[in-house]
PDB file of N, CA, C and O in Angstrom:
ATOM      1  N   MET A   1     107.458  79.858 115.022  1.00  0.00           N
ATOM      2  CA  MET A   1     108.219  80.899 115.047  1.00  0.00           C
ATOM      3  C   MET A   1     108.354  81.249 113.679  1.00  0.00           C
ATOM      4  O   MET A   1     108.914  80.562 112.824  1.00  0.00           O
ATOM      5  N   GLU A   2     107.726  82.530 113.487  1.00  0.00           N
ATOM      6  CA  GLU A   2     107.815  83.020 112.066  1.00  0.00           C
ATOM      7  C   GLU A   2     108.703  84.364 111.933  1.00  0.00           C
ATOM      8  O   GLU A   2     108.955  85.018 112.944  1.00  0.00           O
ATOM      9  N   THR A   3     109.100  84.699 110.854  1.00  0.00           N
ATOM     10  CA  THR A   3     110.170  85.640 110.830  1.00  0.00           C
ATOM     11  C   THR A   3     109.686  86.477 109.503  1.00  0.00           C
ATOM     12  O   THR A   3     109.292  85.923 108.476  1.00  0.00           O
ATOM     13  N   LEU A   4     109.778  87.891 109.684  1.00  0.00           N
ATOM     14  CA  LEU A   4     109.587  88.682 108.291  1.00  0.00           C
ATOM     15  C   LEU A   4     110.789  88.895 107.639  1.00  0.00           C
ATOM     16  O   LEU A   4     110.593  89.439 106.552  1.00  0.00           O
ATOM     17  N   GLU A   5     111.853  88.700 107.854  1.00  0.00           N
ATOM     18  CA  GLU A   5     113.199  88.616 106.992  1.00  0.00           C
ATOM     19  C   GLU A   5     113.819  87.195 107.095  1.00  0.00           C
ATOM     20  O   GLU A   5     113.363  86.347 107.861  1.00  0.00           O
ATOM     21  N   ASP A   6     114.656  87.030 106.454  1.00  0.00           N
ATOM     22  CA  ASP A   6     115.950  85.915 106.542  1.00  0.00           C
ATOM     23  C   ASP A   6     116.349  86.164 107.864  1.00  0.00           C
ATOM     24  O   ASP A   6     116.536  87.319 108.246  1.00  0.00           O
ATOM     25  N   THR A   7     116.489  85.253 108.555  1.00  0.00           N
ATOM     26  CA  THR A   7     117.192  85.296 109.771  1.00  0.00           C
ATOM     27  C   THR A   7     118.012  84.116 110.182  1.00  0.00           C
ATOM     28  O   THR A   7     117.606  82.978 109.947  1.00  0.00           O
ATOM     29  N   ASP A   8     118.988  84.308 110.701  1.00  0.00           N
ATOM     30  CA  ASP A   8     119.761  83.057 111.433  1.00  0.00           C
ATOM     31  C   ASP A   8     119.294  83.139 112.866  1.00  0.00           C
ATOM     32  O   ASP A   8     119.269  84.193 113.501  1.00  0.00           O
ATOM     33  N   VAL A   9     118.878  81.813 113.396  1.00  0.00           N
ATOM     34  CA  VAL A   9     118.428  81.690 114.567  1.00  0.00           C
ATOM     35  C   VAL A   9     119.465  80.559 115.653  1.00  0.00           C
ATOM     36  O   VAL A   9     119.581  79.379 115.323  1.00  0.00           O
ATOM     37  N   LEU A  10     119.955  80.943 116.557  1.00  0.00           N
ATOM     38  CA  LEU A  10     120.661  79.925 117.206  1.00  0.00           C
ATOM     39  C   LEU A  10     119.802  79.214 118.428  1.00  0.00           C
ATOM     40  O   LEU A  10     119.228  79.871 119.296  1.00  0.00           O
ATOM     41  N   TYR A  11     119.804  77.819 118.364  1.00  0.00           N
ATOM     42  CA  TYR A  11     119.005  77.255 119.325  1.00  0.00           C
ATOM     43  C   TYR A  11     119.949  76.569 120.247  1.00  0.00           C
ATOM     44  O   TYR A  11     121.004  76.213 119.722  1.00  0.00           O
ATOM     45  N   ILE A  12     119.796  76.315 121.484  1.00  0.00           N
ATOM     46  CA  ILE A  12     120.387  75.480 122.519  1.00  0.00           C
ATOM     47  C   ILE A  12     119.224  74.794 123.329  1.00  0.00           C
ATOM     48  O   ILE A  12     118.210  75.431 123.617  1.00  0.00           O
ATOM     49  N   LYS A  13     119.407  73.416 123.706  1.00  0.00           N
ATOM     50  CA  LYS A  13     118.369  72.889 124.061  1.00  0.00           C
ATOM     51  C   LYS A  13     118.609  73.213 125.921  1.00  0.00           C
ATOM     52  O   LYS A  13     119.684  73.503 126.448  1.00  0.00           O
ATOM     53  N   HIS A  14     117.478  73.079 126.512  1.00  0.00           N
ATOM     54  CA  HIS A  14     117.611  73.450 127.779  1.00  0.00           C
ATOM     55  C   HIS A  14     118.521  72.939 128.673  1.00  0.00           C
ATOM     56  O   HIS A  14     119.298  73.564 129.396  1.00  0.00           O
ATOM     57  N   ASP A  15     118.314  71.374 128.534  1.00  0.00           N
ATOM     58  CA  ASP A  15     119.496  70.614 129.216  1.00  0.00           C
ATOM     59  C   ASP A  15     120.884  71.016 129.009  1.00  0.00           C
ATOM     60  O   ASP A  15     121.661  71.092 129.961  1.00  0.00           O
ATOM     61  N   ASP A  16     121.268  71.304 127.682  1.00  0.00           N
ATOM     62  CA  ASP A  16     122.688  71.463 127.430  1.00  0.00           C
ATOM     63  C   ASP A  16     122.933  72.935 128.162  1.00  0.00           C
ATOM     64  O   ASP A  16     123.931  73.144 128.852  1.00  0.00           O
ATOM     65  N   LEU A  17     121.944  73.886 127.938  1.00  0.00           N
ATOM     66  CA  LEU A  17     121.838  75.211 128.627  1.00  0.00           C
ATOM     67  C   LEU A  17     122.512  75.025 130.001  1.00  0.00           C
ATOM     68  O   LEU A  17     123.648  75.405 130.285  1.00  0.00           O
ATOM     69  N   MET A  18     121.476  74.258 130.973  1.00  0.00           N
ATOM     70  CA  MET A  18     121.823  73.986 132.261  1.00  0.00           C
ATOM     71  C   MET A  18     123.323  73.404 132.464  1.00  0.00           C
ATOM     72  O   MET A  18     124.015  73.685 133.442  1.00  0.00           O
ATOM     73  N   ILE A  19     123.685  72.651 131.524  1.00  0.00           N
ATOM     74  CA  ILE A  19     125.097  72.088 131.919  1.00  0.00           C
ATOM     75  C   ILE A  19     126.051  73.248 131.500  1.00  0.00           C
ATOM     76  O   ILE A  19     127.132  73.310 132.086  1.00  0.00           O
ATOM     77  N   LEU A  20     125.809  74.010 130.712  1.00  0.00           N
ATOM     78  CA  LEU A  20     127.001  75.029 130.461  1.00  0.00           C
ATOM     79  C   LEU A  20     126.953  75.964 131.224  1.00  0.00           C
ATOM     80  O   LEU A  20     128.020  76.569 131.324  1.00  0.00           O
ATOM     81  N   PHE A  21     125.781  76.494 132.065  1.00  0.00           N
ATOM     82  CA  PHE A  21     125.657  76.895 132.986  1.00  0.00           C
ATOM     83  C   PHE A  21     126.588  76.471 134.380  1.00  0.00           C
ATOM     84  O   PHE A  21     127.379  77.172 135.010  1.00  0.00           O
ATOM     85  N   LYS A  22     126.238  75.272 134.566  1.00  0.00           N
ATOM     86  CA  LYS A  22     126.833  74.667 135.787  1.00  0.00           C
ATOM     87  C   LYS A  22     128.705  74.481 135.350  1.00  0.00           C
ATOM     88  O   LYS A  22     129.507  74.443 136.283  1.00  0.00           O
ATOM     89  N   LYS A  23     129.141  74.394 134.076  1.00  0.00           N
ATOM     90  CA  LYS A  23     130.317  74.224 133.858  1.00  0.00           C
ATOM     91  C   LYS A  23     131.172  75.610 133.710  1.00  0.00           C
ATOM     92  O   LYS A  23     132.378  75.587 133.956  1.00  0.00           O
ATOM     93  N   ASN A  24     130.531  76.803 133.308  1.00  0.00           N
ATOM     94  CA  ASN A  24     131.041  78.527 133.431  1.00  0.00           C
ATOM     95  C   ASN A  24     130.041  79.112 133.944  1.00  0.00           C
ATOM     96  O   ASN A  24     128.954  79.002 133.376  1.00  0.00           O
ATOM     97  N   HIS A  25     130.151  79.826 135.063  1.00  0.00           N
ATOM     98  CA  HIS A  25     129.266  80.592 135.615  1.00  0.00           C
ATOM     99  C   HIS A  25     129.156  81.979 135.380  1.00  0.00           C
ATOM    100  O   HIS A  25     128.367  82.729 135.955  1.00  0.00           O
ATOM    101  N   ALA A  26     130.232  82.389 134.244  1.00  0.00           N
ATOM    102  CA  ALA A  26     130.131  83.505 133.612  1.00  0.00           C
ATOM    103  C   ALA A  26     128.735  83.238 132.373  1.00  0.00           C
ATOM    104  O   ALA A  26     127.940  84.135 132.092  1.00  0.00           O
ATOM    105  N   TRP A  27     128.710  82.497 132.053  1.00  0.00           N
ATOM    106  CA  TRP A  27     127.327  81.839 131.308  1.00  0.00           C
ATOM    107  C   TRP A  27     126.076  82.080 132.273  1.00  0.00           C
ATOM    108  O   TRP A  27     125.047  82.619 131.867  1.00  0.00           O
ATOM    109  N   GLU A  28     126.214  81.733 133.292  1.00  0.00           N
ATOM    110  CA  GLU A  28     125.215  81.858 133.910  1.00  0.00           C
ATOM    111  C   GLU A  28     124.721  83.098 134.361  1.00  0.00           C
ATOM    112  O   GLU A  28     123.539  83.419 134.479  1.00  0.00           O
ATOM    113  N   SER A  29     125.740  83.777 134.607  1.00  0.00           N
ATOM    114  CA  SER A  29     125.626  85.258 134.595  1.00  0.00           C
ATOM    115  C   SER A  29     124.767  85.983 133.295  1.00  0.00           C
ATOM    116  O   SER A  29     123.796  86.738 133.343  1.00  0.00           O
ATOM    117  N   VAL A  30     125.471  85.481 132.194  1.00  0.00           N
ATOM    118  CA  VAL A  30     124.915  86.138 131.102  1.00  0.00           C
ATOM    119  C   VAL A  30     123.243  85.578 130.782  1.00  0.00           C
ATOM    120  O   VAL A  30     122.333  86.236 130.278  1.00  0.00           O
ATOM    121  N   GLY A  31     123.215  84.275 131.220  1.00  0.00           N
ATOM    122  CA  GLY A  31     121.699  83.851 131.082  1.00  0.00           C
ATOM    123  C   GLY A  31     120.677  84.558 132.051  1.00  0.00           C
ATOM    124  O   GLY A  31     119.521  84.789 131.694  1.00  0.00           O
ATOM    125  N   ARG A  32     121.150  84.876 133.256  1.00  0.00           N
ATOM    126  CA  ARG A  32     120.344  85.976 134.207  1.00  0.00           C
ATOM    127  C   ARG A  32     120.328  87.262 133.690  1.00  0.00           C
ATOM    128  O   ARG A  32     119.258  87.868 133.636  1.00  0.00           O
ATOM    129  N   LYS A  33     121.173  87.676 133.372  1.00  0.00           N
ATOM    130  CA  LYS A  33     121.010  89.077 132.816  1.00  0.00           C
ATOM    131  C   LYS A  33     119.880  89.275 131.525  1.00  0.00           C
ATOM    132  O   LYS A  33     119.076  90.197 131.388  1.00  0.00           O
ATOM    133  N   ILE A  34     120.059  88.322 130.808  1.00  0.00           N
ATOM    134  CA  ILE A  34     119.046  87.901 129.515  1.00  0.00           C
ATOM    135  C   ILE A  34     117.383  87.749 130.313  1.00  0.00           C
ATOM    136  O   ILE A  34     116.431  88.495 130.086  1.00  0.00           O
ATOM    137  N   SER A  35     117.393  87.067 130.869  1.00  0.00           N
ATOM    138  CA  SER A  35     116.482  86.763 131.688  1.00  0.00           C
ATOM    139  C   SER A  35     115.433  87.950 132.269  1.00  0.00           C
ATOM    140  O   SER A  35     114.254  88.277 132.140  1.00  0.00           O
ATOM    141  N   ASP A  36     116.706  88.400 133.033  1.00  0.00           N
ATOM    142  CA  ASP A  36     116.136  90.104 133.662  1.00  0.00           C
ATOM    143  C   ASP A  36     115.437  91.149 132.507  1.00  0.00           C
ATOM    144  O   ASP A  36     114.437  91.849 132.659  1.00  0.00           O
ATOM    145  N   ILE A  37     116.127  91.042 131.546  1.00  0.00           N
ATOM    146  CA  ILE A  37     115.879  91.882 130.534  1.00  0.00           C
ATOM    147  C   ILE A  37     114.267  91.487 129.683  1.00  0.00           C
ATOM    148  O   ILE A  37     113.285  92.207 129.503  1.00  0.00           O
ATOM    149  N   ASN A  38     114.479  90.317 129.362  1.00  0.00           N
ATOM    150  CA  ASN A  38     113.332  89.559 129.249  1.00  0.00           C
ATOM    151  C   ASN A  38     111.727  89.803 130.106  1.00  0.00           C
ATOM    152  O   ASN A  38     110.553  89.981 129.779  1.00  0.00           O
ATOM    153  N   PHE A  39     112.435  89.695 131.219  1.00  0.00           N
ATOM    154  CA  PHE A  39     110.879  90.141 132.371  1.00  0.00           C
ATOM    155  C   PHE A  39     110.898  91.657 132.154  1.00  0.00           C
ATOM    156  O   PHE A  39     109.770  91.969 131.771  1.00  0.00           O
ATOM    157  N   ILE A  40     111.337  92.256 132.197  1.00  0.00           N
ATOM    158  CA  ILE A  40     111.392  93.786 132.289  1.00  0.00           C
ATOM    159  C   ILE A  40     110.535  94.473 131.019  1.00  0.00           C
ATOM    160  O   ILE A  40     109.722  95.397 131.041  1.00  0.00           O
ATOM    161  N   VAL A  41     110.975  93.760 130.042  1.00  0.00           N
ATOM    162  CA  VAL A  41     110.170  94.300 128.837  1.00  0.00           C
ATOM    163  C   VAL A  41     109.115  93.937 128.672  1.00  0.00           C
ATOM    164  O   VAL A  41     108.277  94.731 128.244  1.00  0.00           O
ATOM    165  N   SER A  42     108.730  92.416 128.995  1.00  0.00           N
ATOM    166  CA  SER A  42     107.385  91.697 129.171  1.00  0.00           C
ATOM    167  C   SER A  42     106.468  92.350 129.864  1.00  0.00           C
ATOM    168  O   SER A  42     105.390  92.687 129.375  1.00  0.00           O
ATOM    169  N   LYS A  43     106.891  92.631 131.317  1.00  0.00           N
ATOM    170  CA  LYS A  43     106.089  93.508 132.293  1.00  0.00           C
ATOM    171  C   LYS A  43     105.748  94.758 131.890  1.00  0.00           C
ATOM    172  O   LYS A  43     104.717  95.283 132.310  1.00  0.00           O
ATOM    173  N   ASP A  44     106.648  95.429 130.954  1.00  0.00           N
ATOM    174  CA  ASP A  44     106.154  96.965 130.759  1.00  0.00           C
ATOM    175  C   ASP A  44     105.359  96.761 129.830  1.00  0.00           C
ATOM    176  O   ASP A  44     104.356  97.475 129.863  1.00  0.00           O
ATOM    177  N   ARG A  45     105.449  95.889 128.825  1.00  0.00           N
ATOM    178  CA  ARG A  45     104.448  95.800 127.823  1.00  0.00           C
ATOM    179  C   ARG A  45     103.019  95.445 128.150  1.00  0.00           C
ATOM    180  O   ARG A  45     102.073  95.762 127.428  1.00  0.00           O
ATOM    181  N   LEU A  46     102.898  94.666 129.454  1.00  0.00           N
ATOM    182  CA  LEU A  46     101.955  94.196 129.710  1.00  0.00           C
ATOM    183  C   LEU A  46     101.226  95.294 130.721  1.00  0.00           C
ATOM    184  O   LEU A  46      99.998  95.354 130.774  1.00  0.00           O
ATOM    185  N   ARG A  47     101.853  95.930 131.311  1.00  0.00           N
ATOM    186  CA  ARG A  47     101.519  97.321 132.078  1.00  0.00           C
ATOM    187  C   ARG A  47     100.821  98.226 131.008  1.00  0.00           C
ATOM    188  O   ARG A  47      99.782  98.873 131.139  1.00  0.00           O
ATOM    189  N   SER A  48     101.582  98.126 129.995  1.00  0.00           N
ATOM    190  CA  SER A  48     101.362  99.419 128.859  1.00  0.00           C
ATOM    191  C   SER A  48     100.007  99.123 128.302  1.00  0.00           C
ATOM    192  O   SER A  48      99.219 100.054 128.131  1.00  0.00           O
ATOM    193  N   MET A  49      99.588  97.549 127.922  1.00  0.00           N
ATOM    194  CA  MET A  49      98.522  96.961 127.482  1.00  0.00           C
ATOM    195  C   MET A  49      97.269  97.459 128.536  1.00  0.00           C
ATOM    196  O   MET A  49      96.226  97.938 128.091  1.00  0.00           O
ATOM    197  N   MET A  50      97.439  97.337 129.507  1.00  0.00           N
ATOM    198  CA  MET A  50      96.697  97.375 130.836  1.00  0.00           C
ATOM    199  C   MET A  50      95.798  98.661 130.874  1.00  0.00           C
ATOM    200  O   MET A  50      94.593  98.907 130.854  1.00  0.00           O
ATOM    201  N   ASN A  51      97.308  99.558 130.958  1.00  0.00           N
ATOM    202  CA  ASN A  51      96.761 101.056 131.512  1.00  0.00           C
ATOM    203  C   ASN A  51      96.767 102.027 130.212  1.00  0.00           C
ATOM    204  O   ASN A  51      95.913 102.914 130.202  1.00  0.00           O
ATOM    205  N   ASP A  52      97.548 101.944 129.252  1.00  0.00           N
ATOM    206  CA  ASP A  52      97.727 102.960 128.468  1.00  0.00           C
ATOM    207  C   ASP A  52      96.846 102.836 127.166  1.00  0.00           C
ATOM    208  O   ASP A  52      96.484 101.681 126.939  1.00  0.00           O
ATOM    209  N   ASP A  53      96.342 103.985 126.082  1.00  0.00           N
ATOM    210  CA  ASP A  53      95.441 104.040 125.511  1.00  0.00           C
ATOM    211  C   ASP A  53      96.280 103.676 124.144  1.00  0.00           C
ATOM    212  O   ASP A  53      97.505 103.789 124.115  1.00  0.00           O
ATOM    213  N   ALA A  54      95.555 103.253 123.077  1.00  0.00           N
ATOM    214  CA  ALA A  54      96.223 102.846 121.874  1.00  0.00           C
ATOM    215  C   ALA A  54      96.868 104.067 121.281  1.00  0.00           C
ATOM    216  O   ALA A  54      97.969 103.772 120.814  1.00  0.00           O
ATOM    217  N   ILE A  55      96.613 105.132 121.161  1.00  0.00           N
ATOM    218  CA  ILE A  55      97.586 105.924 120.881  1.00  0.00           C
ATOM    219  C   ILE A  55      98.980 106.326 121.535  1.00  0.00           C
ATOM    220  O   ILE A  55      99.941 106.689 120.856  1.00  0.00           O
ATOM    221  N   THR A  56      98.993 106.216 123.051  1.00  0.00           N
ATOM    222  CA  THR A  56     100.186 105.951 123.742  1.00  0.00           C
ATOM    223  C   THR A  56     100.699 104.939 123.225  1.00  0.00           C
ATOM    224  O   THR A  56     101.800 105.108 122.700  1.00  0.00           O
ATOM    225  N   ARG A  57     100.189 103.785 123.199  1.00  0.00           N
ATOM    226  CA  ARG A  57     100.707 102.538 122.894  1.00  0.00           C
ATOM    227  C   ARG A  57     101.546 102.682 121.431  1.00  0.00           C
ATOM    228  O   ARG A  57     102.769 102.543 121.398  1.00  0.00           O
ATOM    229  N   TYR A  58     100.858 102.935 120.400  1.00  0.00           N
ATOM    230  CA  TYR A  58     101.416 103.303 119.023  1.00  0.00           C
ATOM    231  C   TYR A  58     102.446 104.481 119.162  1.00  0.00           C
ATOM    232  O   TYR A  58     103.327 104.465 118.303  1.00  0.00           O
ATOM    233  N   LYS A  59     102.505 105.537 120.115  1.00  0.00           N
ATOM    234  CA  LYS A  59     103.670 106.309 119.873  1.00  0.00           C
ATOM    235  C   LYS A  59     104.808 105.585 120.359  1.00  0.00           C
ATOM    236  O   LYS A  59     105.908 105.658 119.813  1.00  0.00           O
ATOM    237  N   ARG A  60     104.532 104.777 121.537  1.00  0.00           N
ATOM    238  CA  ARG A  60     105.773 103.952 122.229  1.00  0.00           C
ATOM    239  C   ARG A  60     106.194 103.155 121.081  1.00  0.00           C
ATOM    240  O   ARG A  60     107.375 103.126 120.732  1.00  0.00           O
ATOM    241  N   PHE A  61     105.534 102.691 120.650  1.00  0.00           N
ATOM    242  CA  PHE A  61     105.886 101.597 119.444  1.00  0.00           C
ATOM    243  C   PHE A  61     106.741 102.384 118.048  1.00  0.00           C
ATOM    244  O   PHE A  61     107.702 101.953 117.411  1.00  0.00           O
ATOM    245  N   LEU A  62     106.121 103.428 117.915  1.00  0.00           N
ATOM    246  CA  LEU A  62     107.142 104.384 116.730  1.00  0.00           C
ATOM    247  C   LEU A  62     108.502 105.049 117.527  1.00  0.00           C
ATOM    248  O   LEU A  62     109.464 105.472 116.885  1.00  0.00           O
ATOM    249  N   HIS A  63     108.452 105.074 118.725  1.00  0.00           N
ATOM    250  CA  HIS A  63     109.686 105.598 119.242  1.00  0.00           C
ATOM    251  C   HIS A  63     110.637 104.355 119.402  1.00  0.00           C
ATOM    252  O   HIS A  63     111.816 104.287 119.057  1.00  0.00           O
ATOM    253  N   SER A  64     109.925 103.460 119.954  1.00  0.00           N
ATOM    254  CA  SER A  64     110.851 102.180 120.230  1.00  0.00           C
ATOM    255  C   SER A  64     111.639 101.555 118.944  1.00  0.00           C
ATOM    256  O   SER A  64     112.739 101.005 118.890  1.00  0.00           O
ATOM    257  N   TYR A  65     110.452 101.905 117.691  1.00  0.00           N
ATOM    258  CA  TYR A  65     110.761 100.670 116.799  1.00  0.00           C
ATOM    259  C   TYR A  65     111.078 101.535 115.305  1.00  0.00           C
ATOM    260  O   TYR A  65     111.052 100.946 114.224  1.00  0.00           O
ATOM    261  N   GLN A  66     111.284 102.549 115.391  1.00  0.00           N
ATOM    262  CA  GLN A  66     111.610 103.729 113.958  1.00  0.00           C
ATOM    263  C   GLN A  66     112.449 103.067 113.173  1.00  0.00           C
ATOM    264  O   GLN A  66     112.150 102.973 111.982  1.00  0.00           O
ATOM    265  N   ASN A  67     113.707 102.450 113.674  1.00  0.00           N
ATOM    266  CA  ASN A  67     114.309 101.960 112.538  1.00  0.00           C
ATOM    267  C   ASN A  67     113.766 100.572 111.808  1.00  0.00           C
ATOM    268  O   ASN A  67     114.334 100.180 110.788  1.00  0.00           O
ATOM    269  N   ILE A  68     112.987 100.066 112.199  1.00  0.00           N
ATOM    270  CA  ILE A  68     112.496  98.823 111.509  1.00  0.00           C
ATOM    271  C   ILE A  68     110.964  99.025 111.153  1.00  0.00           C
ATOM    272  O   ILE A  68     110.352  98.049 110.721  1.00  0.00           O
ATOM    273  N   LEU A  69     110.287 100.282 111.315  1.00  0.00           N
ATOM    274  CA  LEU A  69     108.692 100.387 111.142  1.00  0.00           C
ATOM    275  C   LEU A  69     108.349 100.177 109.489  1.00  0.00           C
ATOM    276  O   LEU A  69     107.322  99.559 109.211  1.00  0.00           O
ATOM    277  N   HIS A  70     109.101 100.626 108.534  1.00  0.00           N
ATOM    278  CA  HIS A  70     108.675 100.494 107.388  1.00  0.00           C
ATOM    279  C   HIS A  70     108.821  99.153 106.846  1.00  0.00           C
ATOM    280  O   HIS A  70     108.564  99.018 105.649  1.00  0.00           O
ATOM    281  N   ARG A  71     109.248  97.975 107.621  1.00  0.00           N
ATOM    282  CA  ARG A  71     109.883  96.586 107.140  1.00  0.00           C
ATOM    283  C   ARG A  71     108.629  96.056 107.816  1.00  0.00           C
ATOM    284  O   ARG A  71     108.662  94.825 107.848  1.00  0.00           O
ATOM    285  N   ILE A  72     107.501  96.583 108.384  1.00  0.00           N
ATOM    286  CA  ILE A  72     106.783  95.676 109.268  1.00  0.00           C
ATOM    287  C   ILE A  72     105.145  95.843 108.550  1.00  0.00           C
ATOM    288  O   ILE A  72     104.661  96.956 108.339  1.00  0.00           O
ATOM    289  N   PRO A  73     104.491  94.679 108.261  1.00  0.00           N
ATOM    290  CA  PRO A  73     103.472  94.962 107.629  1.00  0.00           C
ATOM    291  C   PRO A  73     102.463  95.451 108.697  1.00  0.00           C
ATOM    292  O   PRO A  73     102.515  94.887 109.790  1.00  0.00           O
ATOM    293  N   GLN A  74     101.484  96.507 108.497  1.00  0.00           N
ATOM    294  CA  GLN A  74     100.368  97.002 109.361  1.00  0.00           C
ATOM    295  C   GLN A  74      99.797  96.283 110.184  1.00  0.00           C
ATOM    296  O   GLN A  74      99.717  96.688 111.343  1.00  0.00           O
ATOM    297  N   ASN A  75      99.236  95.006 109.815  1.00  0.00           N
ATOM    298  CA  ASN A  75      98.369  93.831 110.533  1.00  0.00           C
ATOM    299  C   ASN A  75      99.315  93.489 111.931  1.00  0.00           C
ATOM    300  O   ASN A  75      98.756  93.144 112.972  1.00  0.00           O
ATOM    301  N   ILE A  76     100.534  93.598 111.854  1.00  0.00           N
ATOM    302  CA  ILE A  76     101.527  92.736 112.687  1.00  0.00           C
ATOM    303  C   ILE A  76     101.614  94.251 113.691  1.00  0.00           C
ATOM    304  O   ILE A  76     101.376  94.235 114.899  1.00  0.00           O
ATOM    305  N   ILE A  77     101.899  95.184 113.119  1.00  0.00           N
ATOM    306  CA  ILE A  77     101.823  96.704 114.096  1.00  0.00           C
ATOM    307  C   ILE A  77     100.784  96.504 114.829  1.00  0.00           C
ATOM    308  O   ILE A  77     100.867  96.590 116.054  1.00  0.00           O
ATOM    309  N   ALA A  78      99.469  96.163 114.111  1.00  0.00           N
ATOM    310  CA  ALA A  78      98.185  96.748 115.340  1.00  0.00           C
ATOM    311  C   ALA A  78      97.968  95.597 116.008  1.00  0.00           C
ATOM    312  O   ALA A  78      97.227  95.749 116.979  1.00  0.00           O
ATOM    313  N   SER A  79      98.393  94.394 115.811  1.00  0.00           N
ATOM    314  CA  SER A  79      98.417  93.316 116.860  1.00  0.00           C
ATOM    315  C   SER A  79      99.234  93.639 117.845  1.00  0.00           C
ATOM    316  O   SER A  79      98.880  93.484 119.014  1.00  0.00           O
ATOM    317  N   TYR A  80     100.462  94.142 117.513  1.00  0.00           N
ATOM    318  CA  TYR A  80     101.284  94.412 118.774  1.00  0.00           C
ATOM    319  C   TYR A  80     100.861  95.400 119.651  1.00  0.00           C
ATOM    320  O   TYR A  80     100.904  95.297 120.877  1.00  0.00           O
ATOM    321  N   VAL A  81     100.336  96.633 118.846  1.00  0.00           N
ATOM    322  CA  VAL A  81      99.912  97.741 119.526  1.00  0.00           C
ATOM    323  C   VAL A  81      98.495  97.610 120.446  1.00  0.00           C
ATOM    324  O   VAL A  81      98.056  98.478 121.200  1.00  0.00           O
ATOM    325  N   GLY A  82      97.879  96.224 120.160  1.00  0.00           N
ATOM    326  CA  GLY A  82      96.764  95.444 120.628  1.00  0.00           C
ATOM    327  C   GLY A  82      95.466  96.052 120.068  1.00  0.00           C
ATOM    328  O   GLY A  82      94.470  96.118 120.788  1.00  0.00           O
ATOM    329  N   ILE A  83      95.451  96.616 118.461  1.00  0.00           N
ATOM    330  CA  ILE A  83      94.174  97.024 118.343  1.00  0.00           C
ATOM    331  C   ILE A  83      94.076  96.402 116.877  1.00  0.00           C
ATOM    332  O   ILE A  83      94.929  95.632 116.436  1.00  0.00           O
ATOM    333  N   THR A  84      93.064  96.772 116.242  1.00  0.00           N
ATOM    334  CA  THR A  84      92.674  96.190 114.558  1.00  0.00           C
ATOM    335  C   THR A  84      93.340  96.821 113.673  1.00  0.00           C
ATOM    336  O   THR A  84      93.761  97.958 113.886  1.00  0.00           O
ATOM    337  N   PRO A  85      93.520  96.230 112.638  1.00  0.00           N
ATOM    338  CA  PRO A  85      94.240  97.051 111.580  1.00  0.00           C
ATOM    339  C   PRO A  85      93.478  98.300 111.141  1.00  0.00           C
ATOM    340  O   PRO A  85      94.129  99.303 110.848  1.00  0.00           O
ATOM    341  N   GLN A  86      92.129  98.309 111.074  1.00  0.00           N
ATOM    342  CA  GLN A  86      91.396  99.174 110.844  1.00  0.00           C
ATOM    343  C   GLN A  86      91.328 100.227 111.928  1.00  0.00           C
ATOM    344  O   GLN A  86      91.068 101.379 111.582  1.00  0.00           O
ATOM    345  N   SER A  87      91.521  99.969 113.120  1.00  0.00           N
ATOM    346  CA  SER A  87      91.688 100.923 114.105  1.00  0.00           C
ATOM    347  C   SER A  87      93.054 101.779 114.055  1.00  0.00           C
ATOM    348  O   SER A  87      93.135 102.951 114.423  1.00  0.00           O
ATOM    349  N   LEU A  88      94.137 100.986 113.529  1.00  0.00           N
ATOM    350  CA  LEU A  88      95.310 101.515 113.551  1.00  0.00           C
ATOM    351  C   LEU A  88      95.304 102.525 112.227  1.00  0.00           C
ATOM    352  O   LEU A  88      95.672 103.695 112.327  1.00  0.00           O
ATOM    353  N   SER A  89      94.908 102.024 111.149  1.00  0.00           N
ATOM    354  CA  SER A  89      94.483 103.114 109.951  1.00  0.00           C
ATOM    355  C   SER A  89      93.749 104.263 110.451  1.00  0.00           C
ATOM    356  O   SER A  89      94.211 105.377 110.205  1.00  0.00           O
ATOM    357  N   ARG A  90      92.829 104.172 111.022  1.00  0.00           N
ATOM    358  CA  ARG A  90      92.171 105.505 111.358  1.00  0.00           C
ATOM    359  C   ARG A  90      92.893 106.446 112.571  1.00  0.00           C
ATOM    360  O   ARG A  90      92.783 107.672 112.556  1.00  0.00           O
ATOM    361  N   LEU A  91      93.611 105.753 113.575  1.00  0.00           N
ATOM    362  CA  LEU A  91      94.581 106.193 114.415  1.00  0.00           C
ATOM    363  C   LEU A  91      95.720 107.026 113.432  1.00  0.00           C
ATOM    364  O   LEU A  91      96.153 108.140 113.727  1.00  0.00           O
ATOM    365  N   LYS A  92      96.107 106.276 112.234  1.00  0.00           N
ATOM    366  CA  LYS A  92      97.312 106.703 111.706  1.00  0.00           C
ATOM    367  C   LYS A  92      96.710 108.332 111.084  1.00  0.00           C
ATOM    368  O   LYS A  92      97.389 109.331 111.321  1.00  0.00           O
ATOM    369  N   LYS A  93      95.519 108.435 110.365  1.00  0.00           N
ATOM    370  CA  LYS A  93      94.971 109.478 109.586  1.00  0.00           C
ATOM    371  C   LYS A  93      94.882 110.620 110.494  1.00  0.00           C
ATOM    372  O   LYS A  93      94.935 111.795 110.130  1.00  0.00           O
ATOM    373  N   GLY A  94      94.680 110.027 112.232  1.00  0.00           N
ATOM    374  CA  GLY A  94      94.673 111.224 112.938  1.00  0.00           C
ATOM    375  C   GLY A  94      95.949 111.958 113.158  1.00  0.00           C
ATOM    376  O   GLY A  94      95.961 113.146 113.480  1.00  0.00           O
ATOM    377  N   PHE A  95      96.889 111.333 113.004  1.00  0.00           N
ATOM    378  CA  PHE A  95      98.374 111.614 112.942  1.00  0.00           C
ATOM    379  C   PHE A  95      98.725 112.498 111.610  1.00  0.00           C
ATOM    380  O   PHE A  95      99.345 113.561 111.635  1.00  0.00           O
ATOM    381  N   ASP A  96      98.341 112.018 110.739  1.00  0.00           N
ATOM    382  CA  ASP A  96      98.624 112.971 109.616  1.00  0.00           C
ATOM    383  C   ASP A  96      97.891 113.919 109.317  1.00  0.00           C
ATOM    384  O   ASP A  96      98.220 114.693 108.418  1.00  0.00           O
ATOM    385  N   ASN A  97      96.739 114.061 110.010  1.00  0.00           N
ATOM    386  CA  ASN A  97      95.850 115.515 109.738  1.00  0.00           C
ATOM    387  C   ASN A  97      96.166 116.378 110.968  1.00  0.00           C
ATOM    388  O   ASN A  97      95.774 117.537 111.093  1.00  0.00           O
ATOM    389  N   ALA A  98      96.941 115.685 111.904  1.00  0.00           N
ATOM    390  CA  ALA A  98      97.427 117.048 113.143  1.00  0.00           C
ATOM    391  C   ALA A  98      98.550 117.806 112.879  1.00  0.00           C
ATOM    392  O   ALA A  98      98.892 118.695 113.659  1.00  0.00           O
TER     393      ALA A  98
END
């Protein structure tokens, strides 16, 4: 795991998490909800990578992550969108000229 900023990470071993789920079903519900959210986000991102063009993916990125956009290096943004940094640069120039 690599972070771009100072980050506090909480970690629990899988076996310990399973014990927590068994001891308190409220935690099991929280775990299921987190898992559901992660599945939906992953599914939507995969669908976008398969069906949308780079401009659409970049526009979605801008909309979804506008509060952290200025803190992320361009090569990370390009990778997330699924294009090269050079292609991202050309795409951004098209936005500036429009």
